[in-house]
C-alpha positions as CSV (number, residue, x, y, z in Angstrom):
1,M,116.8,116.0,284.3
2,I,116.2,114.9,287.9
3,N,113.1,116.5,289.2
4,D,112.8,118.0,292.7
5,Q,110.8,115.1,294.1
6,N,113.4,112.6,293.1
7,K,116.1,114.9,294.5
8,D,114.4,114.8,297.9
9,N,113.7,111.1,297.8
10,R,117.2,109.9,296.7
11,E,118.8,110.6,300.1
12,L,116.2,108.3,301.7
13,L,116.9,105.3,299.5
14,G,120.4,104.6,300.5
15,K,123.9,105.6,299.4
16,K,124.6,108.6,297.3
17,N,125.8,108.1,293.8
18,A,129.2,109.7,293.1
19,L,130.9,110.0,289.8
20,V,134.7,110.3,289.7
21,I,136.0,111.4,286.4
22,G,139.6,110.5,286.0
23,G,139.1,108.0,288.8
24,A,141.8,105.5,287.7
25,G,144.6,108.1,288.1
26,F,146.9,108.6,291.0
27,I,144.8,111.0,293.0
28,G,141.4,109.8,291.6
29,S,142.0,106.2,292.6
30,H,142.7,107.3,296.2
31,L,139.5,109.3,296.1
32,C,137.6,106.3,294.9
33,D,139.0,104.3,297.8
34,E,137.5,106.7,300.3
35,L,134.2,107.3,298.5
36,V,133.4,103.6,298.1
37,K,133.2,103.3,301.9
38,T,130.0,105.4,302.0
39,R,128.7,105.9,298.5
40,N,128.0,104.1,295.2
41,V,130.9,105.1,293.0
42,V,131.0,105.3,289.2
43,C,134.7,105.6,288.1
44,L,135.1,107.0,284.6
45,D,138.5,107.0,282.9
46,N,140.0,106.5,279.5
47,Y,143.3,105.2,280.8
48,S,145.2,108.0,279.0
49,T,147.4,108.3,282.0
50,G,145.4,106.4,284.6
51,E,145.9,102.7,285.1
52,E,143.7,99.7,285.8
53,K,146.0,98.5,288.6
54,N,145.1,101.6,290.6
55,I,141.5,100.4,291.0
56,D,142.0,96.6,290.9
57,Q,141.2,96.5,294.7
58,L,137.8,98.1,294.0
59,L,136.5,96.1,291.0
60,A,134.9,93.4,293.1
61,A,132.9,95.8,295.3
62,E,129.2,95.8,294.5
63,N,129.0,99.6,294.9
64,F,131.9,100.3,292.5
65,K,131.5,100.4,288.8
66,F,134.1,101.3,286.1
67,I,133.2,102.9,282.8
68,R,135.9,103.3,280.2
69,H,135.2,106.6,278.5
70,D,136.8,109.8,277.3
71,I,135.0,112.7,279.0
72,T,135.7,115.0,276.1
73,E,132.9,113.0,274.4
74,P,129.4,113.4,275.8
75,I,128.1,110.5,277.9
76,D,124.7,109.2,279.0
77,L,125.2,107.3,282.2
78,E,121.7,105.9,282.1
79,K,122.5,103.8,279.0
80,F,125.1,101.6,280.7
81,P,123.5,98.4,281.9
82,E,126.2,97.8,284.5
83,L,125.1,100.9,286.3
84,A,121.5,99.7,286.6
85,P,121.9,98.8,290.3
86,F,122.6,102.4,291.1
87,K,119.2,103.4,289.6
88,I,120.7,106.6,288.1
89,S,117.6,107.2,285.9
90,Y,115.6,107.7,289.1
91,L,118.1,108.6,291.8
92,G,120.5,110.5,289.6
93,I,124.1,111.5,290.6
94,Q,124.6,113.5,293.8
95,E,128.3,114.2,293.6
96,I,130.7,114.7,290.7
97,F,134.5,114.9,291.1
98,N,136.4,116.0,288.0
99,L,140.1,115.1,287.9
100,A,140.3,114.3,284.2
101,C,143.4,115.6,282.5
102,P,146.5,113.9,281.1
103,T,149.3,114.3,283.7
104,S,152.3,112.4,282.2
105,P,155.5,114.6,282.2
106,K,157.2,112.0,279.9
107,Y,154.5,112.1,277.3
108,F,153.4,115.7,277.9
109,K,154.1,116.9,274.4
110,D,152.2,113.9,272.9
111,N,149.2,114.9,275.0
112,V,149.0,118.6,274.1
113,V,145.7,118.4,272.2
114,P,144.1,115.9,274.6
115,T,145.1,118.2,277.5
116,M,143.4,121.1,275.9
117,L,140.3,119.1,275.2
118,A,140.2,117.8,278.7
119,N,140.4,121.3,280.1
120,S,137.6,122.6,277.8
121,L,135.2,120.0,276.3
122,G,135.9,117.6,279.2
123,V,135.0,120.2,281.8
124,R,132.0,121.3,279.8
125,N,130.7,117.7,279.7
126,A,131.2,117.3,283.4
127,L,129.4,120.6,284.1
128,E,126.5,119.5,281.9
129,L,126.2,116.3,284.0
130,A,126.1,118.4,287.1
131,I,123.3,120.6,285.6
132,R,121.4,117.5,284.5
133,Y,121.4,115.8,287.9
134,K,121.5,118.9,290.1
135,A,124.7,117.4,291.5
136,K,127.4,119.0,293.6
137,M,130.6,119.1,291.5
138,L,134.2,119.5,292.7
139,H,136.7,120.5,290.1
140,F,140.3,119.7,290.7
141,S,142.5,122.6,289.5
142,S,146.2,123.2,290.0
143,A,148.7,125.6,291.4
144,V,150.0,126.1,287.9
145,V,147.2,128.8,287.4
146,Y,149.4,131.1,289.4
147,G,152.4,130.6,287.1
148,P,156.0,130.3,288.3
149,R,157.1,131.5,291.7
150,R,157.4,135.2,291.7
151,S,158.3,135.9,295.3
152,E,158.8,134.1,298.6
153,A,155.3,135.3,299.8
154,R,152.7,132.5,300.1
155,I,150.0,132.8,297.4
156,R,146.4,133.6,298.3
157,E,143.5,132.5,296.2
158,D,142.9,136.1,295.0
159,D,146.3,136.3,293.3
160,P,145.5,136.6,289.5
161,G,148.6,134.7,288.5
162,Q,151.0,135.2,285.6
163,V,151.0,132.5,282.9
164,D,152.6,132.5,279.5
165,I,149.7,131.6,277.2
166,L,152.1,130.6,274.4
167,S,154.6,128.5,276.3
168,E,155.3,124.8,275.8
169,R,153.3,124.2,278.9
170,S,150.3,126.4,277.9
171,S,147.9,123.5,277.1
172,Y,148.1,122.5,280.8
173,D,148.8,125.8,282.6
174,E,146.4,128.1,280.6
175,G,144.1,125.1,280.2
176,K,143.7,124.9,283.9
177,R,142.9,128.6,284.1
178,F,140.3,128.3,281.4
179,A,138.7,125.3,283.1
180,E,138.3,127.4,286.3
181,T,136.7,130.1,284.2
182,M,134.1,127.6,282.8
183,V,133.3,126.2,286.2
184,M,132.8,129.6,287.8
185,N,130.7,130.9,284.9
186,Y,128.5,127.8,285.0
187,R,128.0,128.5,288.7
188,Q,127.1,132.2,288.1
189,A,125.1,131.9,284.9
190,L,123.4,128.5,285.2
191,K,123.4,128.0,289.0
192,A,125.6,124.9,288.8
193,D,126.5,123.7,292.3
194,T,130.3,123.8,291.8
195,R,133.4,124.1,293.8
196,I,137.1,124.4,292.9
197,V,140.2,123.2,294.7
198,R,143.7,124.2,293.6
199,L,146.2,121.4,294.3
200,F,149.8,122.0,294.9
201,R,152.4,119.3,294.4
202,T,151.0,116.0,295.7
203,Y,152.8,112.7,296.2
204,G,152.1,109.2,297.5
205,P,151.5,105.6,296.5
206,R,150.5,104.8,292.9
207,M,152.6,107.5,291.3
208,K,153.9,106.1,288.0
209,L,157.4,104.8,287.6
210,G,159.3,105.7,284.4
211,D,157.1,108.7,283.8
212,N,159.6,111.5,284.5
213,Q,157.8,112.3,287.7
214,L,160.1,113.8,290.3
215,I,159.6,111.8,293.5
216,P,159.3,108.4,291.8
217,D,162.4,109.1,289.8
218,L,164.4,110.0,292.9
219,I,163.2,107.0,294.8
220,T,163.9,104.7,291.8
221,A,167.4,106.1,291.5
222,A,168.0,105.6,295.2
223,L,166.8,102.0,295.1
224,D,169.0,101.3,292.1
225,G,172.1,102.9,293.7
226,R,172.3,105.6,291.0
227,E,172.8,109.3,291.4
228,L,169.8,111.3,292.3
229,T,169.6,114.2,289.8
230,I,167.9,117.4,290.8
231,P,166.7,119.5,287.9
232,G,167.2,123.3,288.3
233,G,170.1,123.7,290.6
234,E,170.7,123.8,294.4
235,N,168.1,126.5,295.1
236,F,165.2,124.7,293.5
237,S,162.6,124.1,296.1
238,S,158.9,123.2,296.4
239,S,156.3,122.0,298.8
240,F,154.8,118.4,298.9
241,C,151.5,117.3,300.2
242,Y,150.7,113.6,300.9
243,V,147.8,112.3,298.9
244,S,145.6,111.3,301.9
245,D,145.6,114.9,303.1
246,V,144.4,116.0,299.6
247,I,141.6,113.5,299.7
248,D,140.6,114.7,303.2
249,A,140.4,118.3,301.8
250,A,138.3,117.1,298.8
251,L,135.7,115.4,301.0
252,K,135.4,118.4,303.2
253,M,135.1,120.7,300.2
254,I,132.2,118.7,298.6
255,S,130.3,118.8,301.8
256,R,130.4,122.6,302.1
257,D,128.7,125.4,300.2
258,L,132.0,127.0,299.3
259,P,132.6,127.8,295.6
260,G,136.4,128.3,296.0
261,P,138.9,128.3,294.7
262,V,140.7,126.9,297.8
263,N,144.4,126.2,297.9
264,V,145.2,122.6,299.0
265,G,148.8,121.7,299.7
266,S,151.7,122.0,302.0
267,D,152.9,125.5,302.8
268,Q,156.3,124.2,303.9
269,D,159.1,125.0,301.5
270,L,161.7,122.3,300.9
271,R,164.9,122.3,298.8
272,L,164.9,119.3,296.4
273,G,168.4,118.5,297.5
274,D,167.1,118.0,301.1
275,L,164.3,115.9,299.7
276,A,166.7,113.7,297.9
277,Q,168.8,113.3,301.1
278,K,165.7,112.2,303.0
279,I,164.9,109.6,300.3
280,I,168.5,108.3,300.5
281,K,168.2,108.0,304.2
282,T,164.8,106.3,304.2
283,T,165.9,103.8,301.5
284,G,169.2,103.1,303.1
285,S,170.8,104.0,299.7
286,K,174.5,105.0,299.2
287,S,173.6,107.2,296.2
288,K,174.8,110.7,295.7
289,V,172.9,113.9,294.9
290,V,173.8,115.8,291.7
291,Y,172.3,118.8,290.1
292,G,171.3,119.0,286.4
293,Q,169.7,121.3,284.0
294,E,166.2,122.7,284.3
295,V,163.4,120.6,282.9
296,F,160.5,122.6,281.3
297,F,157.8,120.6,283.1
298,Y,159.3,121.3,286.6
299,S,158.7,124.9,287.2
300,M,159.4,126.4,290.7
301,L,155.8,126.9,291.9
302,G,154.9,129.3,294.6
303,L,153.9,128.2,298.1
304,P,150.2,128.2,299.0
305,D,148.6,130.3,301.7
306,I,146.2,127.8,303.2
307,S,144.4,130.1,305.6
308,L,141.1,129.7,303.8
309,A,141.3,125.9,303.9
310,R,142.1,126.1,307.6
311,E,139.3,128.5,308.4
312,A,136.5,127.3,306.1
313,L,137.3,123.6,305.9
314,D,139.0,123.0,309.3
315,W,141.8,121.4,307.2
316,M,145.5,121.3,307.2
317,P,148.0,118.7,306.1
318,I,148.8,116.3,308.9
319,V,151.0,113.6,307.3
320,T,154.7,114.4,307.9
321,L,157.1,114.2,304.9
322,E,159.0,111.4,306.7
323,K,155.9,109.3,307.1
324,G,154.6,110.1,303.6
325,L,158.0,109.1,302.0
326,E,158.0,105.8,303.9
327,K,154.6,104.9,302.5
328,T,155.5,106.1,299.0
329,I,158.8,104.2,299.0
330,Y,157.1,101.0,300.2
331,D,154.6,101.2,297.4
332,L,157.1,102.1,294.7
333,R,159.6,99.4,295.9
334,A,156.8,96.9,295.4
335,S,155.8,98.3,292.0
336,K,159.4,98.4,290.9
337,G,159.9,94.8,291.9
338,L,156.9,93.8,289.8
339,I,158.2,95.7,286.8
340,D,161.7,94.2,287.1
341,F,160.2,90.7,287.5
342,K,158.2,91.2,284.3
343,S,161.2,92.5,282.4
344,N,163.3,89.5,283.5
345,Q,160.6,87.2,282.2
346,L,160.7,88.6,278.6
């Protein structure tokens, strides 16, 4: 364990050491992009749903190191020779960001057990690292802890939620609730310096293609000139927050002594049919919008009340949907081109 003398000295010896668990994923990689500007970053991922290409741009940086590891297994960071420049045995870890959890809709049922383990053993191991190094820890939770939308009122953090603990989604939905329970109890019983953010639907570059994710699927269909299929009927709606706004909230959260949970997301409701039309317009596609059957992974989530984030973090989403879609479409168009090129070479 890092003693108090080392804890005082480590700030004087240069950059903080930050550990990003799940750092090769969609949101995690964007977080690494920002942290590496001011910190030494250890990115830990087992590539269950993350991808190496998400962090390719960081691998040459001296203050960025990647460790392939499954956080459901204990880890001793001081045994990795590649981390020697960060002097973890002496300086420790100052910040831990836990985003580890399989997030593939397409392979959700294949990942039921890994999802449960990530939300239990994985969170426990992250918390033990926070205790060992007296580090600040930010746990990324999800709006699914509230359950499906129950009214048009925006959801405050004190809403207890309503989740079916035996549903097909329970390994994720109830798993996220249990993960929060662990984080809060470690804070209360063991004085762990923890924080919780609850993310609502987030989008942006590096979302996976061909993974049954809503926005990438709609964009791909538009680029291919195919029908854009909306699951759940004409009244299905949601909110969407651009990934850079989420990262901004995370960085503000880690710097404050605020345990949370804090809602992070857009509080603007949008019908998916209207979203599809915006994608068609932005891509210049001639595709049509059609409505299909509900998909069990796409529940109609509530809208967040983000008053606490505004007041305590001085945060609110600033990237417009139009600008966010432009950036996302540009990235997915490039990714799709690479995939199509590789397919044609086979």
